C-alpha positions in Angstrom: -34.8 -10.9 10.7 -38.0 -9.0 10.0 -41.1 -10.8 11.3 -44.5 -10.8 9.7 -47.5 -11.4 11.8 -50.4 -13.7 10.8 -52.6 -10.6 10.3 -50.0 -9.0 8.1 -49.6 -12.2 6.1 -53.3 -12.2 5.5 -53.1 -8.5 4.4 -50.3 -9.3 2.0 -52.5 -12.0 0.4 -55.3 -9.4 0.0 -52.9 -7.1 -1.8 -52.1 -9.9 -4.2 -55.8 -10.8 -4.7 -56.6 -7.1 -5.3 -53.9 -6.9 -7.9 -55.1 -10.2 -9.4 -51.6 -11.7 -9.0 -51.2 -15.4 -8.3 -48.7 -16.6 -5.7 -47.7 -15.9 -2.2 -44.3 -14.2 -2.6 -43.8 -10.6 -1.5 -41.0 -8.0 -1.4 -40.6 -5.3 1.2 -38.7 -2.4 -0.5 -38.2 1.3 -0.3 -41.0 3.3 -2.0 -39.9 4.7 -5.4 -39.0 8.4 -5.3 -38.1 8.5 -1.6 -34.7 9.3 -0.2 -35.7 8.4 3.3 -32.4 7.0 4.6 -33.9 5.1 7.6 -36.5 3.3 5.4 -39.6 4.8 6.9 -41.4 4.9 3.5 -41.6 1.4 2.4 -44.0 -0.7 0.3 -45.0 -4.4 0.0 -45.1 -5.7 -3.6 -46.2 -9.1 -4.8 -43.3 -10.6 -6.8 -42.5 -13.9 -8.6 -39.3 -14.5 -6.7 -36.6 -12.8 -4.5 -34.1 -10.5 -6.2 -30.3 -11.0 -5.7 -29.3 -9.9 -2.2 -32.8 -10.0 -0.8 -33.1 -11.2 2.8 -35.8 -13.7 3.8 -38.3 -12.5 6.5 -40.0 -14.8 9.0 -43.6 -15.0 7.7 -46.4 -17.6 8.3 -47.6 -19.3 5.1 -46.0 -16.9 2.6 -42.6 -16.0 1.4 -41.5 -12.4 2.2 -38.2 -10.9 1.2 -36.6 -7.6 2.3 -34.6 -5.5 -0.1 -30.9 -5.5 0.9 -30.9 -1.7 1.5 -33.6 -2.2 4.2 -32.6 -5.5 5.7 -30.5 -4.1 8.6 -32.9 -1.3 9.4 -35.9 -3.7 9.6 -34.0 -6.6 11.0 -35.4 -6.1 14.6 -38.9 -5.1 13.4 -42.4 -6.7 13.1 -44.9 -5.9 10.4 -48.5 -6.2 11.7 -51.8 -5.3 10.2 -55.4 -4.5 11.2 -58.4 -4.3 8.9 -60.1 -0.9 8.6 -63.1 0.3 6.5 -60.5 1.4 4.0 -58.7 -1.9 3.9 -55.6 -3.3 5.6 -53.5 -0.9 7.6 -49.9 -2.1 8.0 -47.8 -1.0 11.0 -44.1 -1.5 11.7 -42.9 -1.8 15.3 -39.9 -3.0 17.2 -39.8 -6.6 18.4 -40.8 -6.9 22.0 
């Protein structure tokens, strides 16, 4: 199961605030227009609810769902974040 750190959860909330979207539900999905089979090009989108087949991630204080075509590839991963002068920088790494 994908894990989301506290810092990444805070970054997700900033994404929603920036987009002026209410709620704390997000979806990790393949970026449109990419054919990257191993899912290296992904995005996080605020959503109203999970889509059919989505897999829940482990996230503190928010709901995060992973698109079914990425669930296996990201299952042993962690999304983390750090703040930079340009905003939140998300990183994806293997679980330790």
